[in-house]
LUMVEXLO-645599 format. One record per residue (C-alpha): x negated, y negated, z negated; residue in three letters. Coordinates in steps of 0.05 Angstrom, whole numbers, plus 5000, padded with zeros to 4 digits. Each point is the difference from the previous one (the first is absolute). Layout:
N
XYZAla;...
! end
This chain:
409
385931865589Met;497550695041Asp;504750375032Lys;505350464963Ile;501950635024Thr;506950104972Leu;503350714998Cys;507749844997Met;503450684994Leu;507549825016Ala;505850554985Pro;503849515032Glu;497249565062Phe;504949945062Phe;505850005004Pro;501249644938Ile;504350384947Trp;498549734938Gly;496649604964Gly;492350285001Thr;501249975071Gly;501549254993Ser;494749874948Tyr;494850435051Thr;501449595056Ile;500349324968Glu;493350144972Leu;497050135064Leu;502849445031Lys;496349574946Ser;492350274986Leu;495849665028Pro;496250205063Lys;493450294970Phe;504350554965Val;499450575051Asp;506250374993Val;501550725010His;507450264990Val;500950754980Val;507350115000Thr;504850465034Leu;505850085047Lys;506650054969Arg;506150145017Lys;505949504998Ile;507350075012Gln;501550145073Gly;495250695002Gly;494149705016Tyr;492449774989Phe;500449245022Glu;493549815033Asp;496749344995Phe;494649935052Ser;493049814964Gly;500149355042Ala;506849854980Glu;498450124925Ile;493749485016Asn;504549455023Ser;505150044942Ile;494550024951Leu;495849555045Asn;493450304991Arg;496350585024Glu;501250604951Ile;498350785009Lys;505850454981Ile;498750774983His;506650395008Tyr;498550654947Leu;507450375009Ser;506549975005Lys;506449984950Ser;506549974991Glu;503949494957Asp;500250434942Thr;497450034920Phe;494050495030Phe;497749565052Tyr;494449814959Asn;497750664996Leu;497450145070Pro;497049294997Phe;495850184940Gln;497850595031Leu;498549745063Ala;496349354955Cys;495450564972Leu;498550255048Arg;498449435053Lys;497149444968Ile;494250284969Pro;498450085080Arg;502449325020Leu;495649694936His;493350385023Lys;501649685077Glu;502449254981Tyr;496649924925Arg;506149724959Phe;499049534955Asp;506350004967Ile;507450345000Ile;505049794983His;506250434979Ser;507249944972His;503350234945Leu;505450404993Cys;497650355072His;493550214974Met;498150165064Pro;492150024983Asp;502550434935Val;497050725019Leu;493449625021Leu;498149694928Lys;501350654968Phe;496550485059Val;494949615039Ser;494149754961Lys;500949365053Asn;498549384956Asp;502849445042Ile;503049444955Pro;506450065003Thr;505349344989Val;507650254990Val;506149575004Thr;505850194950Val;506149895040His;503750504941Gly;498750564951Thr;503450685003Ile;503049844932Gln;503449365036Met;501550425059Leu;503950554949Arg;503949464958Glu;502949775060His;502050645022Ala;503250144936Leu;504349335001Leu;502250215074Ala;502950604978Arg;503749774939Ser;501849405051Met;502550365056Phe;499250754997Gly;496850265065Asn;492049795016Leu;496450155056Glu;494850535005Ala;494049624989Gly;503149784930Glu;502050664983Lys;493050225009Ser;496849444960Ile;504350364942Leu;498050605014Gln;492649995010Phe;498949334945Tyr;496550414946Pro;494350255047Phe;499249335040Val;500549524931Lys;493550374983Ile;496650005067Leu;501249195009Gln;496549924928Ser;494350445023Ser;499649625063Tyr;500949344973Ala;494250174949Lys;495250045069Arg;500849435032Val;496449445002Asn;504749354988Arg;507949994997Leu;503749475046Ile;506349794962Ala;504749665043Val;503549604944Ser;499349944918Lys;506350474996Ala;496050555047Thr;493849804958Phe;503950154936Lys;502550685025Leu;492650145025Ala;498249974933Leu;505150394963Glu;500150515056His;493350145019Leu;496349954936Gly;494349575034Val;496249374964Glu;502849375019Lys;494349765025Asp;499450495055Arg;507949625023Ile;498949545045Ser;506349445017Leu;501949865072Val;505849885024Tyr;503150205067Asn;500049525060Gly;503449885058Val;498449695075Asp;503249294993Thr;498349945071Lys;504750625023Leu;505049834949Phe;501249285017Thr;505849504988Leu;505850085041Pro;500949605064Thr;505949565009Arg;504450445037Asn;498150554951Gln;502549514940Ile;506149855034Lys;501350775014Lys;499250194932Lys;504449554970Tyr;505850075046Ser;499350665001Thr;500350354926Pro;494550545000Thr;497050434938Val;494150385020Val;497550654956Tyr;493050305021Ile;497450544978Gly;500550775003Arg;507550184979Leu;498550434936Ile;504149884930Ser;494349814971Lys;499549415049Lys;506149694967Gly;505350105067Ile;505350264965Asn;500149404961Leu;500649535058Leu;504850485035Ile;504250024935Asp;499149215008Ala;502549925072Ile;507750064991Pro;499449394947Arg;496049675049Val;504750055050Leu;505749834969Asn;497749274993Ser;495849945064His;503350585057Pro;496249805056Glu;492750164958Thr;496150595028Arg;495150454966Phe;493950195040Ile;496750574977Phe;492350165019Val;495850574982Gly;500550905011Gly;504150454963Gly;507050314998Asn;503149475040Ile;506550415021Pro;500950124919Ala;500449264985Tyr;504549905058Lys;504350434972Glu;499949754931Ile;502249265029Leu;505050255047Leu;503150414942Lys;500249264958Lys;503949725059Gly;494649615035Val;500749855069Ser;493750225046Pro;501249275023Lys;497249814928Asn;493650434999Phe;494150395040Ser;494850334986Phe;494350015043Ile;493950454982Gly;492849805010His;498249445038Ile;494449725033Gly;494249654970Tyr;502049335024Phe;507150104984Asp;500949954932Arg;498249225001Ala;505749885055Asn;504850314961Ile;497449624931Leu;500849335041Lys;507350095008Glu;502150274941Ala;504049614948Thr;498250424945Val;495050514987Phe;502350514946Val;494450464959Asn;504350464948Pro;495250494989Ser;499050254918Phe;491749824997Phe;496049645055Glu;492449874980Asn;499249355060Cys;504550225054Ser;497249765062Ile;507350055032Ser;501849474946Ile;493649485019Leu;501650115075Glu;507149804993Ala;497649384955Met;494749825052Ser;505049965055Cys;504049514944Gly;505750514988Cys;504149954936Ala;498550624966Val;503250394946Ile;496350484960Ala;501250424932Cys;496449764945Asn;494950504989Val;492650235008Gly;495549485040Gly;506749645033Asn;499849474944Pro;493049885016Glu;502749785072Ile;507349774999Val;500549394946Lys;507849964984Asn;503249505037Gly;493649745030Val;498450365045Asn;505050594996Gly;505450324956Ile;497350554947Leu;506750514987Val;499850564951Pro;498850655023Ala;505550485012Phe;505049374986Asp;504750035065Val;504049424988Lys;494649454984Ser;497050275069Leu;506149855036Ala;500949404966Lys;492849725016Ser;501550205083Ile;506149644998Asn;497249384967Leu;494550055050Leu;505650065059Leu;503649524971Glu;495249364990Asp;495249995061Pro;496849194972Glu;497750624939Tyr;498650575045Asn;494649545036Met;496549634937His;498950564965Ile;497250355068Gly;495449385012Phe;497750134932Ala;498650795017Ala;495749795054Arg;495949564961Gln;499050504949Ser;497750535044Val;494849425031Glu;497949914936Asp;499050624965Asn;501250555052Phe;496249855058Ser;495650505041Leu;493649574979Glu;501050114932Ile;500350725005Leu;494250045040Ser;496149554953Arg;502150324940Glu;498750795031Thr;494149705033Leu;497649954922Lys;501550654980Val;496250325060Tyr;493649614979Glu;500650104925Gln;501250735013Val;492950025036Leu;495949634960Met;501850444940Glu;499250615049Ser;
! end
């Protein structure tokens, strides 16, 4: 096929701090070299009070390809971080298009970085949008979190406050793009219900992970994961991700396995969660919050994890779950959203009811006390990823979407 010049809008990029960022990076790693990639992104302030810079050479090395990166803005980690980026996209993408002649734009919902471009500019660049969630879904999660735990982070409060406006904007935006990609059957259903678009404008393409990076553990790592009981959580430290439920389960686990260590990876209000654990009588020796980590560090942590837990209220197609499974890690997740499409209960992981702390603790204890079963479902998990959620599949199916949009344009 002839060269395709792709403009990837990346409201999340390096450093990775969310699912959209992980998705973007994995897709760019897997697309064939005849796709000429331009990444339009921003530098975002992360925990620690600084903008983390990555050199172009470092990013090209991680992606194993040459890309062109265009930084349009900087932003704090707030609900409104998108607005400066959306304004910058409106001003600068037409100029970039004039210089590079983009064949296609790949954007993301709920971020909608090109929303102003769609309403104001006369640009007619064909656009594909991956649906990672909808504003209705985010609102539902925020309401659940508030009812369960009381306090919400600033971004979740903003979702509730500005929901009516964003809902209308989202619906109008979805009607102006050429094609939507749903990352699971659950997301496909959400797109139909919440966006008001025709079924034949939505393609189903599951997320994928790098099975060459997220590999099975070495012999030494296997020895460590079963001799040092470790439970790992990777994700933002916010209520809708279910972190409070995991924290509530920790004392129940420690009653049976007092040497277990819980590792929390991701940004958020770390001091607040440390305080909750200490008030529950959990010793500091049993938990660690390590914040944001480097791109290659997640794989090493997962390979030595005895159990990986994702207690989120809803997941469309969790990349963190797929990464853990690719590393042969025994996964526990809630039976919600797209999780049942990935995790087959008792076969390649364990599904528990959402909000059920007792079942969560019981499942963690089961995997800690039965290494043979733990190892069995871990290897089955790895096979599932190789068969259904590899980068090769993600690349092939996404490229089909690009080709279809270009043929129809």
